[in-house]
PQR file with spaces between the fields and no chain letter, atoms N, CA, C, O and H, PARSE charges and radii, in Angstrom:
ATOM       1  N    MET     1     -25.323    3.430    3.749 -0.4000 1.5000
ATOM       2  CA   MET     1     -24.073    3.212    3.929 -0.0000 2.0000
ATOM       3  C    MET     1     -23.566    3.249    5.346  0.5500 1.7000
ATOM       4  O    MET     1     -23.694    4.223    6.088 -0.5500 1.4000
ATOM       5  N    GLU     2     -22.920    1.999    5.700 -0.4000 1.5000
ATOM       6  CA   GLU     2     -22.462    1.999    7.197 -0.0000 2.0000
ATOM       7  C    GLU     2     -21.164    2.762    7.108  0.5500 1.7000
ATOM       8  O    GLU     2     -20.478    2.783    6.086 -0.5500 1.4000
ATOM       9  H    GLU     2     -22.815    1.207    5.097  0.4000 1.0000
ATOM      10  N    VAL     3     -20.804    3.504    8.434 -0.4000 1.5000
ATOM      11  CA   VAL     3     -19.503    4.086    8.657 -0.0000 2.0000
ATOM      12  C    VAL     3     -18.894    3.278    9.694  0.5500 1.7000
ATOM      13  O    VAL     3     -19.542    2.987   10.700 -0.5500 1.4000
ATOM      14  H    VAL     3     -21.361    3.487    9.264  0.4000 1.0000
ATOM      15  N    PRO     4     -17.615    2.865    9.519 -0.5600 1.5000
ATOM      16  CA   PRO     4     -16.892    2.166   10.536  0.2800 2.0000
ATOM      17  C    PRO     4     -16.689    2.976   11.768  0.5500 1.7000
ATOM      18  O    PRO     4     -16.633    4.199   11.642 -0.5500 1.4000
ATOM      19  N    ALA     5     -16.582    2.479   12.847 -0.4000 1.5000
ATOM      20  CA   ALA     5     -16.379    3.252   14.141 -0.0000 2.0000
ATOM      21  C    ALA     5     -14.938    3.302   14.370  0.5500 1.7000
ATOM      22  O    ALA     5     -14.259    2.458   13.785 -0.5500 1.4000
ATOM      23  H    ALA     5     -16.627    1.485   12.949  0.4000 1.0000
ATOM      24  N    PRO     6     -14.368    4.141   15.115 -0.5600 1.5000
ATOM      25  CA   PRO     6     -13.045    4.165   15.588  0.2800 2.0000
ATOM      26  C    PRO     6     -12.519    2.659   16.235  0.5500 1.7000
ATOM      27  O    PRO     6     -13.156    2.097   17.125 -0.5500 1.4000
ATOM      28  N    GLY     7     -11.328    2.129   15.679 -0.4000 1.5000
ATOM      29  CA   GLY     7     -10.970    0.909   16.332 -0.0000 2.0000
ATOM      30  C    GLY     7     -11.516   -0.362   15.463  0.5500 1.7000
ATOM      31  O    GLY     7     -11.102   -1.499   15.686 -0.5500 1.4000
ATOM      32  H    GLY     7     -10.811    2.586   14.955  0.4000 1.0000
ATOM      33  N    GLU     8     -12.500   -0.064   14.434 -0.4000 1.5000
ATOM      34  CA   GLU     8     -13.037   -1.209   14.018 -0.0000 2.0000
ATOM      35  C    GLU     8     -12.012   -1.554   12.680  0.5500 1.7000
ATOM      36  O    GLU     8     -11.151   -0.703   12.455 -0.5500 1.4000
ATOM      37  H    GLU     8     -12.836    0.860   14.252  0.4000 1.0000
ATOM      38  N    ILE     9     -12.051   -2.549   11.937 -0.4000 1.5000
ATOM      39  CA   ILE     9     -11.311   -2.965   10.899 -0.0000 2.0000
ATOM      40  C    ILE     9     -12.040   -2.569    9.583  0.5500 1.7000
ATOM      41  O    ILE     9     -13.256   -2.709    9.452 -0.5500 1.4000
ATOM      42  H    ILE     9     -12.750   -3.240   12.120  0.4000 1.0000
ATOM      43  N    LEU    10     -11.306   -2.115    8.709 -0.4000 1.5000
ATOM      44  CA   LEU    10     -12.007   -1.907    7.358 -0.0000 2.0000
ATOM      45  C    LEU    10     -11.103   -2.526    6.356  0.5500 1.7000
ATOM      46  O    LEU    10      -9.879   -2.399    6.402 -0.5500 1.4000
ATOM      47  H    LEU    10     -10.318   -2.001    8.816  0.4000 1.0000
ATOM      48  N    ALA    11     -11.807   -3.266    5.361 -0.4000 1.5000
ATOM      49  CA   ALA    11     -10.993   -3.952    4.545 -0.0000 2.0000
ATOM      50  C    ALA    11     -11.630   -3.379    3.101  0.5500 1.7000
ATOM      51  O    ALA    11     -12.822   -3.241    2.829 -0.5500 1.4000
ATOM      52  H    ALA    11     -12.801   -3.368    5.324  0.4000 1.0000
ATOM      53  N    VAL    12     -10.418   -3.076    2.229 -0.4000 1.5000
ATOM      54  CA   VAL    12     -10.789   -2.548    0.984 -0.0000 2.0000
ATOM      55  C    VAL    12     -10.158   -3.648   -0.034  0.5500 1.7000
ATOM      56  O    VAL    12      -8.950   -3.852   -0.161 -0.5500 1.4000
ATOM      57  H    VAL    12      -9.449   -3.188    2.450  0.4000 1.0000
ATOM      58  N    SER    13     -11.037   -4.216   -0.628 -0.4000 1.5000
ATOM      59  CA   SER    13     -10.586   -5.529   -1.483 -0.0000 2.0000
ATOM      60  C    SER    13      -9.725   -5.112   -2.661  0.5500 1.7000
ATOM      61  O    SER    13      -8.728   -5.764   -2.973 -0.5500 1.4000
ATOM      62  H    SER    13     -12.018   -4.050   -0.524  0.4000 1.0000
ATOM      63  N    THR    14     -10.090   -4.085   -3.276 -0.4000 1.5000
ATOM      64  CA   THR    14      -9.235   -3.622   -4.445 -0.0000 2.0000
ATOM      65  C    THR    14      -9.148   -2.157   -4.598  0.5500 1.7000
ATOM      66  O    THR    14     -10.149   -1.507   -4.295 -0.5500 1.4000
ATOM      67  H    THR    14     -10.899   -3.556   -3.022  0.4000 1.0000
ATOM      68  N    VAL    15      -8.169   -1.586   -4.994 -0.4000 1.5000
ATOM      69  CA   VAL    15      -7.920   -0.038   -5.235 -0.0000 2.0000
ATOM      70  C    VAL    15      -7.377    0.204   -6.408  0.5500 1.7000
ATOM      71  O    VAL    15      -6.942    1.345   -6.565 -0.5500 1.4000
ATOM      72  H    VAL    15      -7.356   -2.114   -5.240  0.4000 1.0000
ATOM      73  N    GLY    16      -7.260   -0.673   -7.430 -0.4000 1.5000
ATOM      74  CA   GLY    16      -6.505   -0.490   -8.633 -0.0000 2.0000
ATOM      75  C    GLY    16      -5.214    0.224   -8.644  0.5500 1.7000
ATOM      76  O    GLY    16      -4.430   -0.070   -7.742 -0.5500 1.4000
ATOM      77  H    GLY    16      -7.614   -1.599   -7.303  0.4000 1.0000
ATOM      78  N    ALA    17      -4.872    1.072   -9.470 -0.4000 1.5000
ATOM      79  CA   ALA    17      -3.631    1.707   -9.221 -0.0000 2.0000
ATOM      80  C    ALA    17      -3.416    2.394   -8.050  0.5500 1.7000
ATOM      81  O    ALA    17      -2.263    2.805   -7.921 -0.5500 1.4000
ATOM      82  H    ALA    17      -5.509    1.312  -10.203  0.4000 1.0000
ATOM      83  N    TYR    18      -4.240    2.661   -7.091 -0.4000 1.5000
ATOM      84  CA   TYR    18      -3.823    3.342   -5.921 -0.0000 2.0000
ATOM      85  C    TYR    18      -3.659    2.609   -4.749  0.5500 1.7000
ATOM      86  O    TYR    18      -4.024    3.045   -3.657 -0.5500 1.4000
ATOM      87  H    TYR    18      -5.177    2.328   -7.196  0.4000 1.0000
ATOM      88  N    GLY    19      -3.107    1.467   -4.912 -0.4000 1.5000
ATOM      89  CA   GLY    19      -2.616    0.597   -3.792 -0.0000 2.0000
ATOM      90  C    GLY    19      -1.218    1.247   -3.230  0.5500 1.7000
ATOM      91  O    GLY    19      -0.833    2.415   -3.297 -0.5500 1.4000
ATOM      92  H    GLY    19      -2.811    1.112   -5.799  0.4000 1.0000
ATOM      93  N    PHE    20      -0.624    0.157   -2.686 -0.4000 1.5000
ATOM      94  CA   PHE    20       0.551    0.723   -1.809 -0.0000 2.0000
ATOM      95  C    PHE    20       1.637    1.080   -2.789  0.5500 1.7000
ATOM      96  O    PHE    20       2.573    1.770   -2.386 -0.5500 1.4000
ATOM      97  H    PHE    20      -0.937   -0.792   -2.631  0.4000 1.0000
ATOM      98  N    SER    21       1.598    0.687   -3.997 -0.4000 1.5000
ATOM      99  CA   SER    21       2.723    0.821   -4.876 -0.0000 2.0000
ATOM     100  C    SER    21       2.695    2.161   -5.331  0.5500 1.7000
ATOM     101  O    SER    21       3.740    2.667   -5.741 -0.5500 1.4000
ATOM     102  H    SER    21       0.837    0.126   -4.324  0.4000 1.0000
ATOM     103  N    MET    22       1.392    2.949   -5.310 -0.4000 1.5000
ATOM     104  CA   MET    22       1.297    4.288   -5.679 -0.0000 2.0000
ATOM     105  C    MET    22       1.299    5.157   -4.285  0.5500 1.7000
ATOM     106  O    MET    22       1.157    6.374   -4.408 -0.5500 1.4000
ATOM     107  H    MET    22       0.544    2.537   -4.978  0.4000 1.0000
ATOM     108  N    ALA    23       1.427    4.693   -3.169 -0.4000 1.5000
ATOM     109  CA   ALA    23       1.307    5.490   -1.839 -0.0000 2.0000
ATOM     110  C    ALA    23       2.508    6.279   -1.685  0.5500 1.7000
ATOM     111  O    ALA    23       3.612    5.961   -2.128 -0.5500 1.4000
ATOM     112  H    ALA    23       1.543    3.705   -3.069  0.4000 1.0000
ATOM     113  N    SER    24       2.216    7.386   -0.992 -0.4000 1.5000
ATOM     114  CA   SER    24       3.476    8.273   -0.684 -0.0000 2.0000
ATOM     115  C    SER    24       3.102    8.829    0.590  0.5500 1.7000
ATOM     116  O    SER    24       2.043    8.527    1.139 -0.5500 1.4000
ATOM     117  H    SER    24       1.320    7.644   -0.632  0.4000 1.0000
ATOM     118  N    ASN    25       4.046    9.733    1.138 -0.4000 1.5000
ATOM     119  CA   ASN    25       3.963   10.255    2.334 -0.0000 2.0000
ATOM     120  C    ASN    25       3.803   11.857    2.025  0.5500 1.7000
ATOM     121  O    ASN    25       4.304   12.739    2.722 -0.5500 1.4000
ATOM     122  H    ASN    25       4.907    9.978    0.692  0.4000 1.0000
ATOM     123  N    TYR    26       3.062   12.054    0.923 -0.4000 1.5000
ATOM     124  CA   TYR    26       2.693   13.713    0.593 -0.0000 2.0000
ATOM     125  C    TYR    26       1.978   14.226    1.630  0.5500 1.7000
ATOM     126  O    TYR    26       1.113   13.530    2.162 -0.5500 1.4000
ATOM     127  H    TYR    26       2.655   11.337    0.357  0.4000 1.0000
ATOM     128  N    ASN    27       2.209   15.374    2.017 -0.4000 1.5000
ATOM     129  CA   ASN    27       1.516   16.128    3.236 -0.0000 2.0000
ATOM     130  C    ASN    27       1.819   15.362    4.635  0.5500 1.7000
ATOM     131  O    ASN    27       1.127   15.636    5.616 -0.5500 1.4000
ATOM     132  H    ASN    27       2.911   15.940    1.585  0.4000 1.0000
ATOM     133  N    GLY    28       2.711   14.536    4.708 -0.4000 1.5000
ATOM     134  CA   GLY    28       3.163   13.881    5.981 -0.0000 2.0000
ATOM     135  C    GLY    28       2.150   12.895    6.370  0.5500 1.7000
ATOM     136  O    GLY    28       1.925   12.630    7.551 -0.5500 1.4000
ATOM     137  H    GLY    28       3.273   14.313    3.912  0.4000 1.0000
ATOM     138  N    ARG    29       1.521   12.335    5.362 -0.4000 1.5000
ATOM     139  CA   ARG    29       0.617   11.148    5.995 -0.0000 2.0000
ATOM     140  C    ARG    29       1.068    9.700    6.025  0.5500 1.7000
ATOM     141  O    ARG    29       1.218    9.084    4.969 -0.5500 1.4000
ATOM     142  H    ARG    29       1.703   12.549    4.403  0.4000 1.0000
ATOM     143  N    PRO    30       1.260    9.213    7.052 -0.5600 1.5000
ATOM     144  CA   PRO    30       1.716    7.874    7.041  0.2800 2.0000
ATOM     145  C    PRO    30       0.870    6.749    6.433  0.5500 1.7000
ATOM     146  O    PRO    30      -0.354    6.655    6.525 -0.5500 1.4000
ATOM     147  N    ARG    31       1.681    5.928    5.811 -0.4000 1.5000
ATOM     148  CA   ARG    31       0.943    4.783    4.953 -0.0000 2.0000
ATOM     149  C    ARG    31       0.230    3.894    5.920  0.5500 1.7000
ATOM     150  O    ARG    31       0.624    3.766    7.079 -0.5500 1.4000
ATOM     151  H    ARG    31       2.676    6.005    5.735  0.4000 1.0000
ATOM     152  N    PRO    32      -0.783    3.301    5.461 -0.5600 1.5000
ATOM     153  CA   PRO    32      -1.515    2.256    6.206  0.2800 2.0000
ATOM     154  C    PRO    32      -0.752    0.857    6.176  0.5500 1.7000
ATOM     155  O    PRO    32       0.165    0.541    5.418 -0.5500 1.4000
ATOM     156  N    ALA    33      -1.368    0.065    7.217 -0.4000 1.5000
ATOM     157  CA   ALA    33      -0.799   -1.408    7.143 -0.0000 2.0000
ATOM     158  C    ALA    33      -1.189   -1.966    6.015  0.5500 1.7000
ATOM     159  O    ALA    33      -2.095   -1.455    5.356 -0.5500 1.4000
ATOM     160  H    ALA    33      -2.113    0.322    7.833  0.4000 1.0000
ATOM     161  N    GLU    34      -0.570   -3.084    5.630 -0.4000 1.5000
ATOM     162  CA   GLU    34      -0.941   -3.897    4.415 -0.0000 2.0000
ATOM     163  C    GLU    34      -1.077   -5.399    4.804  0.5500 1.7000
ATOM     164  O    GLU    34      -0.132   -5.910    5.406 -0.5500 1.4000
ATOM     165  H    GLU    34       0.167   -3.499    6.165  0.4000 1.0000
ATOM     166  N    ALA    35      -2.174   -6.146    4.511 -0.4000 1.5000
ATOM     167  CA   ALA    35      -2.610   -7.388    4.957 -0.0000 2.0000
ATOM     168  C    ALA    35      -2.843   -8.320    3.602  0.5500 1.7000
ATOM     169  O    ALA    35      -3.453   -7.956    2.598 -0.5500 1.4000
ATOM     170  H    ALA    35      -2.942   -5.731    4.023  0.4000 1.0000
ATOM     171  N    LEU    36      -2.266   -9.497    3.794 -0.4000 1.5000
ATOM     172  CA   LEU    36      -2.675  -10.505    2.897 -0.0000 2.0000
ATOM     173  C    LEU    36      -3.793  -11.494    3.490  0.5500 1.7000
ATOM     174  O    LEU    36      -3.634  -11.967    4.616 -0.5500 1.4000
ATOM     175  H    LEU    36      -1.770   -9.793    4.611  0.4000 1.0000
ATOM     176  N    VAL    37      -4.818  -11.773    2.796 -0.4000 1.5000
ATOM     177  CA   VAL    37      -5.797  -12.604    3.230 -0.0000 2.0000
ATOM     178  C    VAL    37      -6.078  -13.715    2.211  0.5500 1.7000
ATOM     179  O    VAL    37      -6.269  -13.543    1.007 -0.5500 1.4000
ATOM     180  H    VAL    37      -4.948  -11.389    1.882  0.4000 1.0000
ATOM     181  N    ASP    38      -6.075  -14.951    2.915 -0.4000 1.5000
ATOM     182  CA   ASP    38      -6.070  -16.126    2.098 -0.0000 2.0000
ATOM     183  C    ASP    38      -7.208  -17.006    2.957  0.5500 1.7000
ATOM     184  O    ASP    38      -6.881  -17.590    3.990 -0.5500 1.4000
ATOM     185  H    ASP    38      -5.921  -15.091    3.893  0.4000 1.0000
ATOM     186  N    GLY    39      -8.532  -17.044    2.450 -0.4000 1.5000
ATOM     187  CA   GLY    39      -9.517  -17.724    3.273 -0.0000 2.0000
ATOM     188  C    GLY    39      -9.619  -17.138    4.708  0.5500 1.7000
ATOM     189  O    GLY    39      -9.922  -15.968    4.945 -0.5500 1.4000
ATOM     190  H    GLY    39      -8.798  -16.570    1.611  0.4000 1.0000
ATOM     191  N    GLU    40      -9.322  -18.112    5.666 -0.4000 1.5000
ATOM     192  CA   GLU    40      -9.276  -17.654    7.113 -0.0000 2.0000
ATOM     193  C    GLU    40      -7.924  -17.333    7.585  0.5500 1.7000
ATOM     194  O    GLU    40      -7.812  -17.042    8.776 -0.5500 1.4000
ATOM     195  H    GLU    40      -9.076  -19.062    5.474  0.4000 1.0000
ATOM     196  N    LYS    41      -6.806  -17.340    6.786 -0.4000 1.5000
ATOM     197  CA   LYS    41      -5.536  -16.947    7.135 -0.0000 2.0000
ATOM     198  C    LYS    41      -5.303  -15.611    6.838  0.5500 1.7000
ATOM     199  O    LYS    41      -5.716  -15.219    5.746 -0.5500 1.4000
ATOM     200  H    LYS    41      -6.897  -17.576    5.819  0.4000 1.0000
ATOM     201  N    ILE    42      -4.628  -14.681    7.700 -0.4000 1.5000
ATOM     202  CA   ILE    42      -4.344  -13.436    7.506 -0.0000 2.0000
ATOM     203  C    ILE    42      -2.868  -13.257    7.956  0.5500 1.7000
ATOM     204  O    ILE    42      -2.413  -13.806    8.959 -0.5500 1.4000
ATOM     205  H    ILE    42      -4.293  -15.000    8.586  0.4000 1.0000
ATOM     206  N    PHE    43      -2.131  -12.414    7.104 -0.4000 1.5000
ATOM     207  CA   PHE    43      -0.650  -12.220    7.274 -0.0000 2.0000
ATOM     208  C    PHE    43      -0.551  -10.719    7.114  0.5500 1.7000
ATOM     209  O    PHE    43      -1.120  -10.094    6.219 -0.5500 1.4000
ATOM     210  H    PHE    43      -2.501  -11.968    6.289  0.4000 1.0000
ATOM     211  N    LEU    44       0.200  -10.202    8.032 -0.4000 1.5000
ATOM     212  CA   LEU    44       0.410   -8.774    8.010 -0.0000 2.0000
ATOM     213  C    LEU    44       1.743   -8.721    7.297  0.5500 1.7000
ATOM     214  O    LEU    44       2.804   -9.154    7.747 -0.5500 1.4000
ATOM     215  H    LEU    44       0.662  -10.709    8.759  0.4000 1.0000
ATOM     216  N    ALA    45       1.526   -8.050    5.958 -0.4000 1.5000
ATOM     217  CA   ALA    45       2.532   -7.974    5.076 -0.0000 2.0000
ATOM     218  C    ALA    45       3.519   -6.697    5.331  0.5500 1.7000
ATOM     219  O    ALA    45       4.715   -6.714    5.043 -0.5500 1.4000
ATOM     220  H    ALA    45       0.664   -7.699    5.592  0.4000 1.0000
ATOM     221  N    ARG    46       2.851   -5.610    5.903 -0.4000 1.5000
ATOM     222  CA   ARG    46       3.543   -4.335    6.036 -0.0000 2.0000
ATOM     223  C    ARG    46       2.901   -3.580    7.085  0.5500 1.7000
ATOM     224  O    ARG    46       1.709   -3.303    6.947 -0.5500 1.4000
ATOM     225  H    ARG    46       1.879   -5.596    6.137  0.4000 1.0000
ATOM     226  N    GLU    47       3.676   -3.121    8.361 -0.4000 1.5000
ATOM     227  CA   GLU    47       2.899   -2.535    9.352 -0.0000 2.0000
ATOM     228  C    GLU    47       2.654   -1.195    8.943  0.5500 1.7000
ATOM     229  O    GLU    47       3.290   -0.658    8.036 -0.5500 1.4000
ATOM     230  H    GLU    47       4.644   -3.346    8.473  0.4000 1.0000
ATOM     231  N    ARG    48       1.749   -0.645    9.590 -0.4000 1.5000
ATOM     232  CA   ARG    48       1.399    0.972    9.686 -0.0000 2.0000
ATOM     233  C    ARG    48       2.646    1.740    9.757  0.5500 1.7000
ATOM     234  O    ARG    48       3.550    1.376   10.508 -0.5500 1.4000
ATOM     235  H    ARG    48       1.233   -1.082   10.327  0.4000 1.0000
ATOM     236  N    GLU    49       2.735    2.678    9.093 -0.4000 1.5000
ATOM     237  CA   GLU    49       3.695    3.784    9.510 -0.0000 2.0000
ATOM     238  C    GLU    49       3.412    4.590   10.651  0.5500 1.7000
ATOM     239  O    GLU    49       2.234    4.831   10.913 -0.5500 1.4000
ATOM     240  H    GLU    49       2.000    2.974    8.482  0.4000 1.0000
ATOM     241  N    THR    50       4.341    5.047   11.376 -0.4000 1.5000
ATOM     242  CA   THR    50       4.212    5.896   12.533 -0.0000 2.0000
ATOM     243  C    THR    50       4.746    7.180   12.128  0.5500 1.7000
ATOM     244  O    THR    50       5.308    7.310   11.041 -0.5500 1.4000
ATOM     245  H    THR    50       5.298    4.851   11.164  0.4000 1.0000
ATOM     246  N    LEU    51       4.589    8.216   13.015 -0.4000 1.5000
ATOM     247  CA   LEU    51       5.198    9.623   12.813 -0.0000 2.0000
ATOM     248  C    LEU    51       6.777    9.311   12.954  0.5500 1.7000
ATOM     249  O    LEU    51       7.561    9.852   12.175 -0.5500 1.4000
ATOM     250  H    LEU    51       4.132    8.111   13.898  0.4000 1.0000
ATOM     251  N    GLU    52       7.205    8.482   13.902 -0.4000 1.5000
ATOM     252  CA   GLU    52       8.664    8.325   13.829 -0.0000 2.0000
ATOM     253  C    GLU    52       9.318    7.836   12.620  0.5500 1.7000
ATOM     254  O    GLU    52      10.434    8.151   12.207 -0.5500 1.4000
ATOM     255  H    GLU    52       6.568    8.043   14.535  0.4000 1.0000
ATOM     256  N    ASP    53       8.442    6.990   12.083 -0.4000 1.5000
ATOM     257  CA   ASP    53       8.873    6.377   10.561 -0.0000 2.0000
ATOM     258  C    ASP    53       9.078    7.627    9.701  0.5500 1.7000
ATOM     259  O    ASP    53      10.156    7.755    9.122 -0.5500 1.4000
ATOM     260  H    ASP    53       7.535    6.734   12.419  0.4000 1.0000
ATOM     261  N    LEU    54       8.079    8.606    9.567 -0.4000 1.5000
ATOM     262  CA   LEU    54       8.088    9.634    8.733 -0.0000 2.0000
ATOM     263  C    LEU    54       9.353   10.558    8.880  0.5500 1.7000
ATOM     264  O    LEU    54       9.863   11.090    7.893 -0.5500 1.4000
ATOM     265  H    LEU    54       7.202    8.502   10.037  0.4000 1.0000
ATOM     266  N    ILE    55       9.846   10.728   10.186 -0.4000 1.5000
ATOM     267  CA   ILE    55      10.769   11.737   10.328 -0.0000 2.0000
ATOM     268  C    ILE    55      12.313   11.124   10.664  0.5500 1.7000
ATOM     269  O    ILE    55      13.298   11.800   10.963 -0.5500 1.4000
ATOM     270  H    ILE    55       9.432   10.296   10.987  0.4000 1.0000
ATOM     271  N    ARG    56      12.251    9.811   10.544 -0.4000 1.5000
ATOM     272  CA   ARG    56      13.457    9.208   10.805 -0.0000 2.0000
ATOM     273  C    ARG    56      14.707    9.689   10.233  0.5500 1.7000
ATOM     274  O    ARG    56      15.736    9.753   10.906 -0.5500 1.4000
ATOM     275  H    ARG    56      11.452    9.262   10.301  0.4000 1.0000
ATOM     276  N    GLY    57      14.644   10.036    8.979 -0.4000 1.5000
ATOM     277  CA   GLY    57      15.889   10.520    8.402 -0.0000 2.0000
ATOM     278  C    GLY    57      16.085   11.898    8.149  0.5500 1.7000
ATOM     279  O    GLY    57      16.931   12.274    7.339 -0.5500 1.4000
ATOM     280  H    GLY    57      13.809    9.983    8.433  0.4000 1.0000
ATOM     281  N    GLU    58      15.247   12.807    8.888 -0.4000 1.5000
ATOM     282  CA   GLU    58      15.183   14.102    9.096 -0.0000 2.0000
ATOM     283  C    GLU    58      16.379   14.550    9.912  0.5500 1.7000
ATOM     284  O    GLU    58      16.727   13.819   10.839 -0.5500 1.4000
ATOM     285  H    GLU    58      14.559   12.501    9.547  0.4000 1.0000
ATOM     286  N    ARG    59      17.089   15.741    9.659 -0.4000 1.5000
ATOM     287  CA   ARG    59      18.059   16.275   10.602 -0.0000 2.0000
ATOM     288  C    ARG    59      18.031   17.831   10.448  0.5500 1.7000
ATOM     289  O    ARG    59      17.762   18.408    9.394 -0.5500 1.4000
ATOM     290  H    ARG    59      16.806   16.335    8.906  0.4000 1.0000
ATOM     291  N    VAL    60      18.352   18.452   11.663 -0.4000 1.5000
ATOM     292  CA   VAL    60      18.299   19.733   12.006 -0.0000 2.0000
ATOM     293  C    VAL    60      19.682   20.164   12.163  0.5500 1.7000
ATOM     294  O    VAL    60      20.344   19.600   13.034 -0.5500 1.4000
ATOM     295  H    VAL    60      18.570   17.983   12.519  0.4000 1.0000
ATOM     296  N    PRO    61      20.243   21.111   11.428 -0.5600 1.5000
ATOM     297  CA   PRO    61      21.541   21.650   11.836  0.2800 2.0000
ATOM     298  C    PRO    61      21.811   22.267   13.174  0.5500 1.7000
ATOM     299  O    PRO    61      20.996   22.992   13.743 -0.5500 1.4000
ATOM     300  N    PRO    62      22.993   21.948   13.655 -0.5600 1.5000
ATOM     301  CA   PRO    62      23.147   22.340   15.078  0.2800 2.0000
ATOM     302  C    PRO    62      23.139   23.997   15.223  0.5500 1.7000
ATOM     303  O    PRO    62      23.445   24.668   14.238 -0.5500 1.4000
ATOM     304  N    GLY    63      22.789   24.625   16.447 -0.4000 1.5000
ATOM     305  CA   GLY    63      22.803   25.914   16.428 -0.0000 2.0000
ATOM     306  C    GLY    63      21.669   26.466   15.942  0.5500 1.7000
ATOM     307  O    GLY    63      20.827   25.747   15.405 -0.5500 1.4000
ATOM     308  H    GLY    63      22.540   24.080   17.248  0.4000 1.0000
ATOM     309  N    GLU    64      21.484   27.893   16.071 -0.4000 1.5000
ATOM     310  CA   GLU    64      20.327   28.657   15.550 -0.0000 2.0000
ATOM     311  C    GLU    64      20.354   28.891   14.228  0.5500 1.7000
ATOM     312  O    GLU    64      21.444   29.246   13.781 -0.5500 1.4000
ATOM     313  H    GLU    64      22.168   28.478   16.508  0.4000 1.0000
ATOM     314  N    MET    65      19.188   28.760   13.256 -0.4000 1.5000
ATOM     315  CA   MET    65      19.181   29.037   11.995 -0.0000 2.0000
ATOM     316  C    MET    65      18.602   30.402   11.957  0.5500 1.7000
ATOM     317  O    MET    65      17.593   30.680   12.605 -0.5500 1.4000
ATOM     318  H    MET    65      18.303   28.471   13.619  0.4000 1.0000
ATOM     319  N    GLU    66      19.264   31.310   11.162 -0.4000 1.5000
ATOM     320  CA   GLU    66      18.755   32.768   10.706 -0.0000 2.0000
ATOM     321  C    GLU    66      17.508   32.537   10.004  0.5500 1.7000
ATOM     322  O    GLU    66      17.526   31.707    9.095 -0.5500 1.4000
ATOM     323  H    GLU    66      20.084   31.084   10.636  0.4000 1.0000
ATOM     324  N    PRO    67      16.491   33.103   10.264 -0.5600 1.5000
ATOM     325  CA   PRO    67      15.194   33.262    9.588  0.2800 2.0000
ATOM     326  C    PRO    67      15.602   34.047    8.062  0.5500 1.7000
ATOM     327  O    PRO    67      16.251   35.090    7.991 -0.5500 1.4000
ATOM     328  N    SER    68      15.118   33.364    7.022 -0.4000 1.5000
ATOM     329  CA   SER    68      15.247   34.014    5.761 -0.0000 2.0000
ATOM     330  C    SER    68      14.271   35.260    5.625  0.5500 1.7000
ATOM     331  O    SER    68      13.159   35.250    6.153 -0.5500 1.4000
ATOM     332  H    SER    68      14.590   32.516    7.080  0.4000 1.0000
ATOM     333  N    THR    69      14.717   36.260    4.937 -0.4000 1.5000
ATOM     334  CA   THR    69      13.870   37.384    4.688 -0.0000 2.0000
ATOM     335  C    THR    69      13.573   37.541    3.223  0.5500 1.7000
ATOM     336  O    THR    69      12.856   38.463    2.834 -0.5500 1.4000
ATOM     337  H    THR    69      15.620   36.269    4.508  0.4000 1.0000
């Protein structure tokens, strides 16, 4: 089995129920890009998520927080 090198493109043709519809950010993992391929035509349907995408809606209260004991 050949292992792709960093920077190479990996195509997964089918994943059943585990495609983007079942993807989540569990454990802070960004979701991958999603592309549609039709013969020689490739369309980027969804961009890869970044760390900034994952934390966009998070807020920290102002001031110091007391540690809970």
